[in-house]
C-alpha positions as CSV (number, residue, x, y, z in Angstrom):
1,M,-6.2,13.2,-6.6
2,V,-3.3,14.2,-4.1
3,N,-0.7,12.8,-6.5
4,E,-2.3,14.5,-9.5
5,N,-2.2,17.8,-7.7
6,L,1.4,17.2,-6.7
7,L,2.4,16.3,-10.2
8,A,0.7,19.5,-11.5
9,S,2.3,21.8,-8.9
10,T,5.0,24.3,-10.1
11,D,6.5,24.7,-6.5
12,A,9.5,22.7,-6.0
13,A,9.3,22.5,-2.3
14,E,5.5,21.3,-2.3
15,I,5.0,18.4,0.2
16,Y,1.7,16.3,0.3
17,F,0.7,13.5,2.7
18,G,-1.0,10.4,1.3
19,V,-1.4,6.6,1.3
20,A,2.1,5.1,0.7
21,T,0.7,2.6,-1.7
22,E,-0.7,5.4,-3.9
23,I,2.2,7.4,-3.6
24,L,4.4,4.7,-4.9
25,F,2.1,4.2,-7.9
26,F,3.4,7.5,-9.0
27,R,7.1,7.1,-8.3
28,D,7.9,6.7,-12.1
29,R,6.0,9.9,-12.8
30,G,8.1,12.1,-10.8
31,V,6.6,11.8,-7.1
32,R,9.3,10.7,-4.6
33,Y,8.2,8.8,-1.4
34,A,10.0,10.4,1.6
35,G,9.1,7.8,4.1
36,P,6.4,7.1,6.6
37,L,5.1,9.5,9.1
38,P,5.9,9.3,12.9
39,D,4.0,6.8,14.6
40,E,2.1,9.2,16.6
41,M,0.7,10.7,13.2
42,K,-0.1,7.5,11.4
43,M,-3.4,6.3,10.5
44,A,-3.7,2.4,10.4
45,L,-6.0,0.3,8.5
46,D,-6.5,-3.3,9.1
47,Y,-7.2,-5.4,6.1
48,E,-8.9,-8.9,6.4
49,A,-9.5,-11.6,3.9
50,V,-12.4,-13.8,3.8
51,M,-13.6,-16.9,2.1
52,L,-17.2,-17.2,1.1
53,K,-19.0,-20.3,2.3
54,S,-20.1,-21.0,-1.4
55,R,-16.5,-20.9,-2.7
56,Q,-15.7,-23.1,-5.6
57,K,-12.0,-23.2,-5.4
58,S,-11.3,-23.5,-1.7
59,D,-7.9,-25.2,-2.3
60,A,-6.8,-22.1,-4.3
61,V,-8.1,-19.9,-1.7
62,E,-6.4,-21.6,1.1
63,M,-3.1,-21.5,-1.0
64,L,-3.4,-17.8,-1.3
65,F,-4.2,-17.3,2.2
66,A,-1.0,-19.4,3.3
67,S,1.2,-17.4,0.8
68,L,-0.1,-14.0,2.3
69,K,1.2,-15.3,5.8
70,T,4.8,-16.0,4.6
71,K,7.7,-13.9,5.7
72,E,8.5,-13.2,1.8
73,S,4.9,-11.7,1.3
74,Q,5.3,-9.7,4.6
75,N,8.4,-8.3,3.3
76,L,6.9,-7.4,0.1
77,F,3.9,-5.7,1.7
78,A,6.5,-3.6,3.8
79,Q,8.3,-2.7,0.7
80,T,5.2,-1.2,-0.8
81,G,4.1,0.6,2.3
82,V,1.2,-1.9,3.2
83,G,2.8,-3.8,5.9
C-alpha cells in the first residue's frame, strides 16, 4: 500500500519508508530505492526455513537449504534488501 500511495502522489519530494524488497518490486514503475536506513532505525526480521518430518522430497529440500547458504545466494539476498 505504501508504494501505491507513493506512485499516486503528485509531490515530487515525497518520501516513504518501507520494506526494501517491496520497494524494489516497484522500481520499474517509478519508485526509486534510496538506500537502507541507519542501523539504529532498522527493524530486523529473522527468517527460518524448516523441513516437515513427513517430507517426500528430502533430497530436494536439502539441496535448497545448501543453496541458500552459499555466498552467491547471500549476495543475491543482499542485492534485493533481504540479506
